Every structure is written in structure tokens, then in C-alpha cells.
SEVEX-285093 format. One record per residue (C-alpha): x, y, z; chain; residue in one letter; residue number from 1. Coordinates in steps of 0.1 Angstrom, whole numbers, plus 5000, padded with zeros to 4 digits. Each point is the difference from the previous one (the first is absolute). Layout:
! SEVEX-285093
xx=X&yy=Y&zz=Z&kette=A&rest=A&nr=NUM
...
//
This chain:
! SEVEX-285093
xx=1563&yy=1784&zz=1599&kette=A&rest=M&nr=1
xx=5000&yy=4977&zz=4969&kette=A&rest=S&nr=2
xx=5002&yy=4970&zz=5023&kette=A&rest=L&nr=3
xx=4972&yy=5013&zz=5022&kette=A&rest=Q&nr=4
xx=4978&yy=5006&zz=4969&kette=A&rest=L&nr=5
xx=5007&yy=4964&zz=4989&kette=A&rest=L&nr=6
xx=4991&yy=4986&zz=5034&kette=A&rest=I&nr=7
xx=4967&yy=5017&zz=5003&kette=A&rest=I&nr=8
xx=4989&yy=4996&zz=4963&kette=A&rest=S&nr=9
xx=5007&yy=4963&zz=4994&kette=A&rest=Y&nr=10
xx=4974&yy=4987&zz=5025&kette=A&rest=P&nr=11
xx=4972&yy=5014&zz=4978&kette=A&rest=V&nr=12
xx=5008&yy=4972&zz=4975&kette=A&rest=L&nr=13
xx=4993&yy=4972&zz=5025&kette=A&rest=E&nr=14
xx=4978&yy=4972&zz=4989&kette=A&rest=D&nr=15
xx=4964&yy=4996&zz=5013&kette=A&rest=N&nr=16
xx=5001&yy=5034&zz=5018&kette=A&rest=I&nr=17
xx=4966&yy=5014&zz=5009&kette=A&rest=S&nr=18
xx=4988&yy=5033&zz=4986&kette=A&rest=G&nr=19
xx=5001&yy=5016&zz=5034&kette=A&rest=A&nr=20
xx=5036&yy=4990&zz=5007&kette=A&rest=H&nr=21
xx=5010&yy=5011&zz=4965&kette=A&rest=Y&nr=22
xx=4986&yy=5034&zz=5006&kette=A&rest=A&nr=23
xx=5017&yy=5002&zz=5034&kette=A&rest=L&nr=24
xx=5034&yy=4992&zz=4985&kette=A&rest=R&nr=25
xx=4996&yy=5027&zz=4973&kette=A&rest=W&nr=26
xx=4989&yy=5024&zz=5027&kette=A&rest=G&nr=27
xx=5034&yy=4993&zz=5017&kette=A&rest=I&nr=28
xx=5017&yy=5007&zz=4966&kette=A&rest=I&nr=29
xx=4981&yy=5034&zz=4998&kette=A&rest=L&nr=30
xx=5011&yy=5009&zz=5035&kette=A&rest=A&nr=31
xx=5036&yy=4992&zz=4992&kette=A&rest=F&nr=32
xx=4995&yy=5021&zz=4968&kette=A&rest=W&nr=33
xx=4987&yy=5030&zz=5018&kette=A&rest=W&nr=34
xx=5027&yy=4998&zz=5027&kette=A&rest=A&nr=35
xx=5027&yy=5005&zz=4973&kette=A&rest=N&nr=36
xx=4982&yy=5024&zz=4976&kette=A&rest=H&nr=37
xx=4984&yy=5035&zz=5003&kette=A&rest=P&nr=38
xx=4964&yy=4998&zz=5012&kette=A&rest=W&nr=39
xx=4985&yy=5029&zz=4982&kette=A&rest=F&nr=40
xx=5010&yy=5001&zz=4964&kette=A&rest=S&nr=41
xx=4982&yy=4995&zz=4967&kette=A&rest=S&nr=42
xx=5026&yy=4975&zz=4989&kette=A&rest=I&nr=43
xx=4996&yy=4981&zz=5032&kette=A&rest=T&nr=44
xx=4962&yy=4998&zz=4995&kette=A&rest=V&nr=45
xx=5005&yy=4987&zz=4965&kette=A&rest=V&nr=46
xx=5025&yy=4974&zz=5013&kette=A&rest=M&nr=47
xx=4976&yy=4989&zz=5027&kette=A&rest=D&nr=48
xx=4973&yy=4994&zz=4974&kette=A&rest=L&nr=49
xx=5024&yy=4981&zz=4977&kette=A&rest=L&nr=50
xx=5010&yy=4979&zz=5030&kette=A&rest=L&nr=51
xx=4964&yy=4991&zz=5008&kette=A&rest=I&nr=52
xx=4994&yy=4991&zz=4963&kette=A&rest=L&nr=53
xx=5031&yy=4978&zz=5001&kette=A&rest=L&nr=54
xx=4986&yy=4983&zz=5032&kette=A&rest=A&nr=55
xx=4968&yy=4992&zz=4981&kette=A&rest=V&nr=56
xx=5018&yy=4986&zz=4970&kette=A&rest=I&nr=57
xx=5024&yy=4979&zz=5020&kette=A&rest=V&nr=58
xx=4970&yy=4986&zz=5020&kette=A&rest=Y&nr=59
xx=4984&yy=4989&zz=4968&kette=A&rest=R&nr=60
xx=5032&yy=4984&zz=4986&kette=A&rest=F&nr=61
xx=5017&yy=4991&zz=5033&kette=A&rest=R&nr=62
xx=5010&yy=4965&zz=4990&kette=A&rest=E&nr=63
xx=5016&yy=5011&zz=4967&kette=A&rest=Q&nr=64
xx=5018&yy=5029&zz=5018&kette=A&rest=V&nr=65
xx=5013&yy=4975&zz=5026&kette=A&rest=H&nr=66
xx=5012&yy=4971&zz=4978&kette=A&rest=Y&nr=67
xx=5006&yy=5014&zz=4965&kette=A&rest=E&nr=68
xx=5033&yy=5019&zz=4997&kette=A&rest=W&nr=69
xx=4989&yy=5025&zz=4975&kette=A&rest=W&nr=70
xx=4969&yy=5010&zz=5020&kette=A&rest=A&nr=71
xx=5020&yy=5001&zz=5032&kette=A&rest=N&nr=72
xx=5028&yy=5021&zz=4985&kette=A&rest=S&nr=73
xx=4974&yy=5025&zz=4986&kette=A&rest=A&nr=74
xx=4984&yy=5003&zz=5034&kette=A&rest=F&nr=75
xx=5034&yy=5006&zz=5017&kette=A&rest=A&nr=76
xx=5010&yy=5025&zz=4974&kette=A&rest=L&nr=77
xx=4968&yy=5021&zz=5002&kette=A&rest=L&nr=78
xx=5001&yy=4999&zz=5038&kette=A&rest=L&nr=79
xx=5037&yy=5011&zz=5004&kette=A&rest=C&nr=80
xx=4997&yy=5027&zz=4972&kette=A&rest=C&nr=81
xx=4969&yy=5015&zz=5017&kette=A&rest=M&nr=82
xx=5016&yy=4998&zz=5034&kette=A&rest=Y&nr=83
xx=5033&yy=5017&zz=4990&kette=A&rest=W&nr=84
xx=4984&yy=5026&zz=4977&kette=A&rest=F&nr=85
xx=4999&yy=5034&zz=5017&kette=A&rest=R&nr=86
xx=5019&yy=4987&zz=5030&kette=A&rest=M&nr=87
xx=5017&yy=5030&zz=5017&kette=A&rest=G&nr=88
xx=5037&yy=5004&zz=5000&kette=A&rest=D&nr=89
xx=5007&yy=4974&zz=4973&kette=A&rest=T&nr=90
xx=5015&yy=5004&zz=4966&kette=A&rest=T&nr=91
xx=4990&yy=4981&zz=4969&kette=A&rest=L&nr=92
xx=5032&yy=4980&zz=5003&kette=A&rest=G&nr=93
xx=4992&yy=4990&zz=5036&kette=A&rest=L&nr=94
xx=4964&yy=4991&zz=4991&kette=A&rest=Q&nr=95
xx=5012&yy=4978&zz=4972&kette=A&rest=F&nr=96
xx=5024&yy=4982&zz=5024&kette=A&rest=R&nr=97
xx=4973&yy=4995&zz=5026&kette=A&rest=Y&nr=98
xx=4976&yy=4987&zz=4974&kette=A&rest=E&nr=99
xx=5026&yy=4975&zz=4986&kette=A&rest=V&nr=100
xx=5007&yy=4989&zz=5036&kette=A&rest=L&nr=101
xx=4963&yy=4995&zz=5006&kette=A&rest=F&nr=102
xx=4996&yy=4979&zz=4968&kette=A&rest=L&nr=103
xx=5030&yy=4978&zz=5009&kette=A&rest=I&nr=104
xx=4986&yy=4993&zz=5035&kette=A&rest=M&nr=105
xx=4965&yy=4994&zz=4986&kette=A&rest=N&nr=106
xx=5015&yy=4976&zz=4974&kette=A&rest=G&nr=107
xx=5018&yy=4980&zz=5027&kette=A&rest=Y&nr=108
xx=4968&yy=4999&zz=5021&kette=A&rest=A&nr=109
xx=4980&yy=4988&zz=4969&kette=A&rest=F&nr=110
xx=5024&yy=4972&zz=4992&kette=A&rest=M&nr=111
xx=5001&yy=4989&zz=5037&kette=A&rest=T&nr=112
xx=4962&yy=5000&zz=5003&kette=A&rest=W&nr=113
xx=4993&yy=4982&zz=4967&kette=A&rest=T&nr=114
xx=5027&yy=4974&zz=5009&kette=A&rest=H&nr=115
xx=4983&yy=4994&zz=5033&kette=A&rest=D&nr=116
xx=4966&yy=4997&zz=4983&kette=A&rest=R&nr=117
xx=5013&yy=4974&zz=4975&kette=A&rest=R&nr=118
xx=5015&yy=4980&zz=5029&kette=A&rest=E&nr=119
xx=4967&yy=5002&zz=5020&kette=A&rest=A&nr=120
xx=4980&yy=4989&zz=4969&kette=A&rest=Q&nr=121
xx=5024&yy=4971&zz=4994&kette=A&rest=A&nr=122
xx=4996&yy=4989&zz=5036&kette=A&rest=K&nr=123
xx=4963&yy=5003&zz=4998&kette=A&rest=A&nr=124
xx=4998&yy=4979&zz=4968&kette=A&rest=E&nr=125
xx=5023&yy=4974&zz=5016&kette=A&rest=L&nr=126
xx=4978&yy=4999&zz=5031&kette=A&rest=A&nr=127
xx=4969&yy=4996&zz=4978&kette=A&rest=A&nr=128
xx=5016&yy=4971&zz=4981&kette=A&rest=Q&nr=129
xx=5008&yy=4983&zz=5033&kette=A&rest=V&nr=130
xx=4968&yy=5008&zz=5018&kette=A&rest=N&nr=131
xx=4974&yy=4998&zz=4972&kette=A&rest=Y&nr=132
xx=4993&yy=4974&zz=4973&kette=A&rest=D&nr=133
xx=5006&yy=5017&zz=4966&kette=A&rest=T&nr=134
xx=4971&yy=4982&zz=4983&kette=A&rest=L&nr=135
xx=4972&yy=5002&zz=5024&kette=A&rest=T&nr=136
xx=5012&yy=5028&zz=5023&kette=A&rest=N&nr=137
xx=4992&yy=4978&zz=5030&kette=A&rest=A&nr=138
xx=5026&yy=4997&zz=5028&kette=A&rest=G&nr=139
xx=5030&yy=4979&zz=4990&kette=A&rest=S&nr=140
xx=5012&yy=4968&zz=5016&kette=A&rest=L&nr=141
xx=5029&yy=5019&zz=5017&kette=A&rest=A&nr=142
xx=4975&yy=5025&zz=5015&kette=A&rest=M&nr=143
xx=4978&yy=4972&zz=5011&kette=A&rest=F&nr=144
xx=5029&yy=4982&zz=5018&kette=A&rest=R&nr=145
xx=5011&yy=5032&zz=5017&kette=A&rest=A&nr=146
xx=4965&yy=5010&zz=5011&kette=A&rest=D&nr=147
xx=4992&yy=4964&zz=5011&kette=A&rest=A&nr=148
xx=5032&yy=4998&zz=5021&kette=A&rest=Y&nr=149
xx=4992&yy=5034&zz=5017&kette=A&rest=A&nr=150
xx=4964&yy=4989&zz=5007&kette=A&rest=A&nr=151
xx=5011&yy=4967&zz=5014&kette=A&rest=F&nr=152
xx=5025&yy=5017&zz=5023&kette=A&rest=V&nr=153
xx=4972&yy=5024&zz=5012&kette=A&rest=D&nr=154
xx=4976&yy=4971&zz=5005&kette=A&rest=A&nr=155
xx=5025&yy=4981&zz=5021&kette=A&rest=Q&nr=156
xx=5010&yy=5030&zz=5021&kette=A&rest=R&nr=157
xx=4965&yy=5013&zz=5006&kette=A&rest=Q&nr=158
xx=4983&yy=4966&zz=5002&kette=A&rest=H&nr=159
xx=4974&yy=5009&zz=4973&kette=A&rest=C&nr=160
xx=4986&yy=4983&zz=4969&kette=A&rest=D&nr=161
xx=5015&yy=5000&zz=4966&kette=A&rest=M&nr=162
xx=4986&yy=4982&zz=4969&kette=A&rest=T&nr=163
xx=5014&yy=4992&zz=4966&kette=A&rest=V&nr=164
xx=4977&yy=4993&zz=4970&kette=A&rest=L&nr=165
xx=5015&yy=4986&zz=4968&kette=A&rest=T&nr=166
xx=4982&yy=4994&zz=4967&kette=A&rest=M&nr=167
xx=5007&yy=4985&zz=4966&kette=A&rest=D&nr=168
xx=4981&yy=5006&zz=4967&kette=A&rest=V&nr=169
xx=4984&yy=4967&zz=4991&kette=A&rest=D&nr=170
xx=5011&yy=4983&zz=4967&kette=A&rest=S&nr=171
xx=5020&yy=5030&zz=4990&kette=A&rest=F&nr=172
xx=5021&yy=4980&zz=4976&kette=A&rest=K&nr=173
xx=4969&yy=4994&zz=4980&kette=A&rest=N&nr=174
xx=4998&yy=5038&zz=4994&kette=A&rest=V&nr=175
xx=5036&yy=5002&zz=4988&kette=A&rest=N&nr=176
xx=4997&yy=4968&zz=4978&kette=A&rest=D&nr=177
xx=4967&yy=5009&zz=4985&kette=A&rest=T&nr=178
xx=5003&yy=5038&zz=4995&kette=A&rest=F&nr=179
xx=5037&yy=5007&zz=5003&kette=A&rest=G&nr=180
xx=5022&yy=5016&zz=5026&kette=A&rest=H&nr=181
xx=4988&yy=5035&zz=4993&kette=A&rest=S&nr=182
xx=4965&yy=4989&zz=5010&kette=A&rest=A&nr=183
xx=5015&yy=4984&zz=5031&kette=A&rest=G&nr=184
xx=5016&yy=5034&zz=5009&kette=A&rest=D&nr=185
xx=4967&yy=5018&zz=4994&kette=A&rest=A&nr=186
xx=4982&yy=4975&zz=5022&kette=A&rest=A&nr=187
xx=5025&yy=5005&zz=5029&kette=A&rest=L&nr=188
xx=4996&yy=5038&zz=4996&kette=A&rest=I&nr=189
xx=4962&yy=4996&zz=5001&kette=A&rest=H&nr=190
xx=5001&yy=4977&zz=5030&kette=A&rest=M&nr=191
xx=5023&yy=5022&zz=5020&kette=A&rest=A&nr=192
xx=4980&yy=5032&zz=4993&kette=A&rest=A&nr=193
xx=4968&yy=4981&zz=5009&kette=A&rest=L&nr=194
xx=5013&yy=4988&zz=5033&kette=A&rest=L&nr=195
xx=5018&yy=5032&zz=5009&kette=A&rest=E&nr=196
xx=4968&yy=5021&zz=4994&kette=A&rest=D&nr=197
xx=4979&yy=4976&zz=5021&kette=A&rest=F&nr=198
xx=5025&yy=4998&zz=5029&kette=A&rest=L&nr=199
xx=5004&yy=5038&zz=5000&kette=A&rest=Q&nr=200
xx=4962&yy=5004&zz=5002&kette=A&rest=D&nr=201
xx=5000&yy=4977&zz=5030&kette=A&rest=V&nr=202
xx=5030&yy=5016&zz=5018&kette=A&rest=D&nr=203
xx=5025&yy=5025&zz=4987&kette=A&rest=A&nr=204
xx=5027&yy=4983&zz=5019&kette=A&rest=N&nr=205
xx=4997&yy=4967&zz=4981&kette=A&rest=Y&nr=206
xx=5028&yy=4994&zz=4975&kette=A&rest=R&nr=207
xx=5002&yy=4975&zz=4972&kette=A&rest=L&nr=208
xx=5034&yy=4984&zz=4991&kette=A&rest=Y&nr=209
xx=5010&yy=4980&zz=4970&kette=A&rest=R&nr=210
xx=5022&yy=4972&zz=5013&kette=A&rest=T&nr=211
xx=5004&yy=4979&zz=4969&kette=A&rest=G&nr=212
xx=4989&yy=4995&zz=4964&kette=A&rest=G&nr=213
xx=4963&yy=4998&zz=5007&kette=A&rest=E&nr=214
xx=5002&yy=5000&zz=5038&kette=A&rest=E&nr=215
xx=4989&yy=5028&zz=5023&kette=A&rest=F&nr=216
xx=4999&yy=5006&zz=5037&kette=A&rest=A&nr=217
xx=4984&yy=5023&zz=5026&kette=A&rest=V&nr=218
xx=5016&yy=5008&zz=5033&kette=A&rest=L&nr=219
xx=4976&yy=5006&zz=5030&kette=A&rest=L&nr=220
xx=5017&yy=5013&zz=5031&kette=A&rest=P&nr=221
xx=4978&yy=5000&zz=5031&kette=A&rest=G&nr=222
xx=4974&yy=4977&zz=4985&kette=A&rest=Q&nr=223
xx=4992&yy=4963&zz=5003&kette=A&rest=N&nr=224
xx=4986&yy=4977&zz=4974&kette=A&rest=T&nr=225
xx=4965&yy=5001&zz=5014&kette=A&rest=E&nr=226
xx=4999&yy=5038&zz=4998&kette=A&rest=Q&nr=227
xx=5012&yy=5001&zz=4964&kette=A&rest=F&nr=228
xx=4980&yy=4969&zz=4987&kette=A&rest=M&nr=229
xx=4970&yy=5019&zz=4988&kette=A&rest=P&nr=230
xx=5022&yy=5024&zz=4980&kette=A&rest=T&nr=231
xx=5020&yy=4971&zz=4985&kette=A&rest=A&nr=232
xx=4968&yy=4983&zz=4989&kette=A&rest=Q&nr=233
xx=4988&yy=5033&zz=4984&kette=A&rest=Q&nr=234
xx=5034&yy=5001&zz=4982&kette=A&rest=C&nr=235
xx=4993&yy=4966&zz=4985&kette=A&rest=I&nr=236
xx=4965&yy=5010&zz=4990&kette=A&rest=E&nr=237
xx=5012&yy=5033&zz=4985&kette=A&rest=T&nr=238
xx=5025&yy=4983&zz=4978&kette=A&rest=V&nr=239
xx=4975&yy=4972&zz=4990&kette=A&rest=R&nr=240
xx=4974&yy=5025&zz=4988&kette=A&rest=R&nr=241
xx=5024&yy=5023&zz=4981&kette=A&rest=A&nr=242
xx=5006&yy=4996&zz=4963&kette=A&rest=R&nr=243
xx=5034&yy=5003&zz=4984&kette=A&rest=F&nr=244
xx=4998&yy=5013&zz=4964&kette=A&rest=D&nr=245
xx=5030&yy=4998&zz=4977&kette=A&rest=Y&nr=246
xx=4997&yy=5009&zz=4963&kette=A&rest=H&nr=247
xx=4963&yy=4993&zz=4999&kette=A&rest=G&nr=248
xx=5002&yy=4967&zz=5019&kette=A&rest=R&nr=249
xx=4983&yy=4999&zz=5034&kette=A&rest=S&nr=250
xx=5013&yy=4976&zz=5026&kette=A&rest=N&nr=251
xx=4995&yy=4994&zz=5037&kette=A&rest=R&nr=252
xx=5027&yy=4994&zz=5026&kette=A&rest=L&nr=253
xx=5000&yy=4984&zz=5034&kette=A&rest=T&nr=254
xx=5025&yy=4999&zz=5029&kette=A&rest=V&nr=255
xx=5009&yy=4974&zz=5026&kette=A&rest=S&nr=256
xx=5009&yy=5014&zz=5034&kette=A&rest=M&nr=257
xx=5018&yy=4988&zz=5031&kette=A&rest=G&nr=258
xx=4999&yy=5019&zz=5033&kette=A&rest=M&nr=259
xx=5016&yy=4996&zz=5035&kette=A&rest=T&nr=260
xx=5010&yy=5021&zz=5030&kette=A&rest=E&nr=261
xx=5030&yy=5000&zz=5022&kette=A&rest=V&nr=262
xx=5001&yy=4968&zz=5023&kette=A&rest=H&nr=263
xx=5018&yy=4998&zz=5033&kette=A&rest=P&nr=264
xx=5026&yy=4976&zz=4987&kette=A&rest=G&nr=265
xx=5010&yy=5021&zz=4969&kette=A&rest=D&nr=266
xx=5037&yy=5008&zz=5002&kette=A&rest=R&nr=267
xx=5000&yy=5025&zz=4971&kette=A&rest=N&nr=268
xx=4978&yy=5016&zz=4974&kette=A&rest=V&nr=269
xx=5009&yy=4972&zz=4975&kette=A&rest=E&nr=270
xx=4981&yy=4975&zz=5021&kette=A&rest=D&nr=271
xx=4969&yy=5021&zz=4995&kette=A&rest=V&nr=272
xx=5005&yy=5006&zz=4963&kette=A&rest=I&nr=273
xx=5007&yy=4964&zz=4993&kette=A&rest=Q&nr=274
xx=4968&yy=4989&zz=5019&kette=A&rest=R&nr=275
xx=4979&yy=5025&zz=4980&kette=A&rest=A&nr=276
xx=5016&yy=4987&zz=4967&kette=A&rest=D&nr=277
xx=4992&yy=4964&zz=5011&kette=A&rest=H&nr=278
xx=4964&yy=5010&zz=5007&kette=A&rest=N&nr=279
xx=4998&yy=5016&zz=4965&kette=A&rest=M&nr=280
xx=5012&yy=4967&zz=4984&kette=A&rest=Y&nr=281
xx=4974&yy=4981&zz=5019&kette=A&rest=L&nr=282
xx=4974&yy=5024&zz=4984&kette=A&rest=S&nr=283
xx=5014&yy=4990&zz=4966&kette=A&rest=K&nr=284
xx=4997&yy=4963&zz=5008&kette=A&rest=Q&nr=285
xx=4964&yy=5004&zz=5013&kette=A&rest=R&nr=286
xx=4986&yy=5015&zz=4969&kette=A&rest=G&nr=287
xx=5014&yy=5035&zz=4997&kette=A&rest=R&nr=288
xx=4980&yy=5032&zz=5003&kette=A&rest=D&nr=289
xx=4999&yy=4997&zz=5038&kette=A&rest=C&nr=290
xx=5019&yy=5009&zz=5032&kette=A&rest=I&nr=291
xx=5017&yy=4977&zz=5025&kette=A&rest=T&nr=292
xx=5007&yy=5012&zz=5035&kette=A&rest=V&nr=293
xx=5022&yy=4979&zz=5022&kette=A&rest=N&nr=294
xx=4992&yy=4969&zz=4981&kette=A&rest=G&nr=295
xx=4962&yy=5006&zz=4999&kette=A&rest=D&nr=296
xx=4983&yy=5008&zz=4966&kette=A&rest=T&nr=297
xx=4965&yy=5013&zz=5005&kette=A&rest=P&nr=298
xx=4978&yy=5006&zz=4970&kette=A&rest=E&nr=299
xx=5001&yy=5037&zz=4989&kette=A&rest=T&nr=300
xx=4971&yy=4999&zz=4977&kette=A&rest=S&nr=301
xx=4973&yy=4975&zz=4990&kette=A&rest=H&nr=302
xx=5005&yy=5012&zz=4964&kette=A&rest=L&nr=303
xx=5036&yy=4987&zz=4998&kette=A&rest=R&nr=304
xx=5008&yy=4983&zz=4968&kette=A&rest=E&nr=305
xx=5030&yy=4980&zz=4988&kette=A&rest=V&nr=306
xx=5007&yy=5004&zz=4963&kette=A&rest=T&nr=307
xx=5023&yy=4977&zz=4980&kette=A&rest=M&nr=308
xx=5011&yy=5003&zz=4964&kette=A&rest=T&nr=309
xx=4996&yy=4970&zz=4976&kette=A&rest=Y&nr=310
xx=5012&yy=4993&zz=4966&kette=A&rest=T&nr=311
xx=4994&yy=4972&zz=4975&kette=A&rest=F&nr=312
xx=5023&yy=4988&zz=4973&kette=A&rest=F&nr=313
xx=5003&yy=4970&zz=4977&kette=A&rest=T&nr=314
xx=5030&yy=4978&zz=4997&kette=A&rest=Q&nr=315
xx=5004&yy=4983&zz=4966&kette=A&rest=P&nr=316
xx=5003&yy=4962&zz=4998&kette=A&rest=I&nr=317
xx=5023&yy=4991&zz=4972&kette=A&rest=V&nr=318
xx=5005&yy=4968&zz=4980&kette=A&rest=N&nr=319
xx=5038&yy=4994&zz=5004&kette=A&rest=I&nr=320
xx=5001&yy=4980&zz=4967&kette=A&rest=N&nr=321
xx=4983&yy=5027&zz=4978&kette=A&rest=T&nr=322
xx=5004&yy=5031&zz=5022&kette=A&rest=S&nr=323
xx=4963&yy=5007&zz=4994&kette=A&rest=D&nr=324
xx=4978&yy=5014&zz=5028&kette=A&rest=V&nr=325
xx=4972&yy=4976&zz=5003&kette=A&rest=F&nr=326
xx=4984&yy=5013&zz=5033&kette=A&rest=A&nr=327
xx=5004&yy=5026&zz=5027&kette=A&rest=S&nr=328
xx=4999&yy=4998&zz=5038&kette=A&rest=E&nr=329
xx=4981&yy=5027&zz=5019&kette=A&rest=L&nr=330
xx=5020&yy=5013&zz=5030&kette=A&rest=R&nr=331
xx=4991&yy=5023&zz=5028&kette=A&rest=L&nr=332
xx=5022&yy=5021&zz=5022&kette=A&rest=R&nr=333
xx=4993&yy=5025&zz=5028&kette=A&rest=T&nr=334
xx=5022&yy=5030&zz=5008&kette=A&rest=Y&nr=335
xx=5008&yy=5003&zz=5037&kette=A&rest=E&nr=336
xx=5029&yy=5013&zz=5020&kette=A&rest=D&nr=337
xx=5020&yy=5010&zz=4969&kette=A&rest=G&nr=338
xx=4998&yy=4968&zz=4981&kette=A&rest=E&nr=339
xx=4977&yy=4978&zz=4978&kette=A&rest=W&nr=340
xx=4991&yy=4967&zz=5016&kette=A&rest=R&nr=341
xx=4973&yy=4973&zz=4996&kette=A&rest=P&nr=342
xx=4969&yy=5009&zz=5020&kette=A&rest=P&nr=343
xx=4992&yy=4981&zz=5031&kette=A&rest=V&nr=344
xx=4963&yy=5008&zz=4997&kette=A&rest=N&nr=345
xx=4983&yy=5013&zz=4969&kette=A&rest=F&nr=346
xx=4963&yy=5005&zz=5007&kette=A&rest=D&nr=347
xx=4981&yy=5017&zz=4971&kette=A&rest=I&nr=348
xx=4966&yy=4995&zz=4986&kette=A&rest=S&nr=349
xx=4992&yy=4975&zz=4972&kette=A&rest=A&nr=350
xx=4990&yy=5029&zz=4977&kette=A&rest=A&nr=351
xx=5034&yy=5017&zz=5005&kette=A&rest=S&nr=352
xx=5018&yy=4967&zz=4994&kette=A&rest=F&nr=353
xx=4982&yy=4993&zz=4967&kette=A&rest=T&nr=354
xx=5006&yy=5036&zz=4989&kette=A&rest=H&nr=355
xx=5037&yy=4994&zz=5005&kette=A&rest=I&nr=356
xx=4999&yy=4968&zz=4980&kette=A&rest=L&nr=357
xx=4982&yy=5018&zz=4972&kette=A&rest=T&nr=358
xx=5025&yy=5028&zz=4999&kette=A&rest=H&nr=359
xx=5029&yy=4975&zz=5000&kette=A&rest=V&nr=360
xx=4984&yy=4980&zz=4971&kette=A&rest=A&nr=361
xx=4997&yy=5031&zz=4979&kette=A&rest=D&nr=362
xx=5038&yy=5006&zz=5003&kette=A&rest=Q&nr=363
xx=5012&yy=4964&zz=4991&kette=A&rest=L&nr=364
xx=5011&yy=4990&zz=4965&kette=A&rest=S&nr=365
xx=4995&yy=4963&zz=5009&kette=A&rest=V&nr=366
xx=4966&yy=4995&zz=5016&kette=A&rest=K&nr=367
xx=5011&yy=4973&zz=5025&kette=A&rest=R&nr=368
xx=5006&yy=5009&zz=5036&kette=A&rest=L&nr=369
xx=5010&yy=4978&zz=5030&kette=A&rest=N&nr=370
xx=4988&yy=5011&zz=5034&kette=A&rest=G&nr=371
xx=5001&yy=4987&zz=5035&kette=A&rest=D&nr=372
xx=4967&yy=4999&zz=5018&kette=A&rest=F&nr=373
xx=4991&yy=4994&zz=5036&kette=A&rest=S&nr=374
xx=4971&yy=4976&zz=5008&kette=A&rest=L&nr=375
xx=4978&yy=5029&zz=5010&kette=A&rest=T&nr=376
xx=5006&yy=5017&zz=4967&kette=A&rest=E&nr=377
xx=4992&yy=4969&zz=4980&kette=A&rest=L&nr=378
xx=4968&yy=4997&zz=5019&kette=A&rest=Q&nr=379
xx=4990&yy=5035&zz=4990&kette=A&rest=T&nr=380
xx=4977&yy=4998&zz=4969&kette=A&rest=P&nr=381
xx=5008&yy=5036&zz=4989&kette=A&rest=A&nr=382
xx=5038&yy=4993&zz=4999&kette=A&rest=I&nr=383
xx=4995&yy=4967&zz=4981&kette=A&rest=R&nr=384
xx=4976&yy=5018&zz=4975&kette=A&rest=D&nr=385
xx=5024&yy=5029&zz=4996&kette=A&rest=G&nr=386
xx=5029&yy=4977&zz=4992&kette=A&rest=W&nr=387
xx=4979&yy=4980&zz=4976&kette=A&rest=S&nr=388
xx=4988&yy=5032&zz=4982&kette=A&rest=N&nr=389
xx=5035&yy=5014&zz=4997&kette=A&rest=S&nr=390
xx=5019&yy=4968&zz=4989&kette=A&rest=F&nr=391
xx=4974&yy=4977&zz=4987&kette=A&rest=G&nr=392
xx=5004&yy=4972&zz=5025&kette=A&rest=R&nr=393
xx=4991&yy=4994&zz=5036&kette=A&rest=R&nr=394
xx=5028&yy=4998&zz=5026&kette=A&rest=P&nr=395
//
């Protein structure tokens, strides 16, 4: 009878049980109770009311009763004492033995259940680490590979479409170098959430994967590039218009995309992924903030802009005999693709150029500056006048 009581009472502690099922299981306990106790007795009525009160309390604190040993032991002790109290043809000694037996069985069930729960939680955490990116909560690279392989097999078997979209955050190294890696992480979280929300609004079946440091991908079973192209263009526009704020600094991000579908000659899913990546790198080469589909890069917006970062510095010219600095040389570098390099084309207004010269002159201890000018710049009166006003002589 102790074993029967344990078998019918433990299911009321099950996780995520509905109120109706909970009440039904307690109804079975009451039926078992009445089958083994006198029906019409004032003590029985009191016990029934206490049993109903216990059911209400356990429902309120079901998780603690299920997974905390002290609460579980208290529940088991109350239940078995109430059950064996006033049981016919039993002495106090027998009741004590039955209650101890019930508590031992309940303790064993509690240890087994909690051990199974810990194992299930560990497996779930491991699966989450494998299947989801811990920073952005997007699908992981492993999950992308597995899903892409399954989609490719289905596309080959059913002779249907399957498209892969890859994307890379433009000039992401600039964010890390300028603001720090914490800002880079925040930017990736912002980017993933932005794209995930947009894709889910379009279709709940779309999933975003993080496949590299600042690289993401979208898998599109049953669709070709022409069908998804409007959504891909909206993705680019959504990212372009959004602002990324970090510690009071507001920035904008853009993405370069590559897209392709399964071709008849593809031997495996790697052929499709590599072609999508190649298209993405073509977008990088063609100005960023755009999408390339099978080698073709249509304009996604007439408002597209390419932004570059410039810096100016002076290099001292030293007299090797006296070690004195007698002049400085103005140098210009542009930051692109993760490194500073001389600019191929630097086209700014004369007013901006003279402003730079004035700012540089204010910082120099020796008011002599060497500069290289193109013929066009020398023919610009504003540049000549700006140089003359800053350094006292014409170039």
C-alpha cells in the first residue's frame, strides 16, 4: 500500500502540468484514500479537508516540493502520516514501520528524479552551446552546417529550390579598433537582434545563423534567389537605417551580402555555401552595403554611401648634425580593410583642406611644413591662400 501511495502521489509534482490534470491526479489520490479508509467518520472528513489543503499548497510550491529535499521530505511525511493515521487493524508500531518504508521509497524516487533532471539540463545546455551562438543567440555554425546539409539533400531528392544567403558586417574591425571589443560584441548583438526580428516578421520559419566573427547566414529551403531578393534588399535597408548606440556614441552599420541557389552541377552543400561566400566578397569589392547574386550586383538603394576614415599626422624633419627639428611633413592615411594606407583618391573641398592646414599649424612648435600638392591643388586659389595664411609663404 505504501508503494501504491507513492506511485499515485508522485505524478502530482510533474513539471508544466495543467491545472485540470493536477486536479484529476489528486482526485485519484482521494479515491485511493476513500477505498482504504472509512467513508463516514468525522476524522475522515477532517483528513479529507487537510488533504485538499495540502493539494492547494503543493500546487503553489510544486517546483520546490519536487526538487528541494526538505520540501519533498515534508510533503512525503505529511502524506504518509495522514494516510496511516486511523488506518484500521494497524498498531502504532506498524504505522511507524510503514511510514519509514514510505519515506525511504520517496527518498529514492526523489534522488532518481533530481539526478535525471540534472542530466537533462546538462544535455540541454550542451545542445544550446552546440546549436546556438552564446553571444548573439543566433544559430551556430554547427547548426547551420547540419541544417544546410539536410536542406540540400531534400532539394536534391525532391528537385526543389534551396537558397543560401551569407552576409558580413562592413568595416567591423573599425568598430573594434575605435571603440574596443566590448563595443564590437554589442554591435554584433544589435545586428543579430535587428535581423532576427526583421526576418521573423517576414516569415516565422526564417532562421539567422552566426557563421563567423562578424558573418551571418540565412538558409532558405524551397525558395530561389528571385523570390527572396526583395526581402534581402529590405534586410540591407533595415540595417543601413538603424542606429547602433554604445555608451552615448551613435554609429551606423552596413552589411555586404552574397546569395545563390542550388545549381544542377552542385555535388554537395559546400559548393552552394562557397558560391554564396564568393558573391559576398564580390559585394565587398564593389563598394560594400550591397548584395551580389550569382555574380551580379544590382544597386539596392540610390542613397548608398561609401564612408572612409582619414587621419592626418606630421612627421618631423630633423637636422642630423644638431638633432633639431627644423620642419615637419604633413602626411595623410586612410583606414580601410583593417589597415592604414596612403589614399588613392582624396577629394575634399578647398575649405576643408585649408581648415586642416590651419589646425595642423596650431599644433606645430616649428612653423614650417612640407607638403606634396597635385597640380589641381596648386591651381586652386583657396588652397594656395590657406597655405600662405597658415605658414607665411606661398607653396
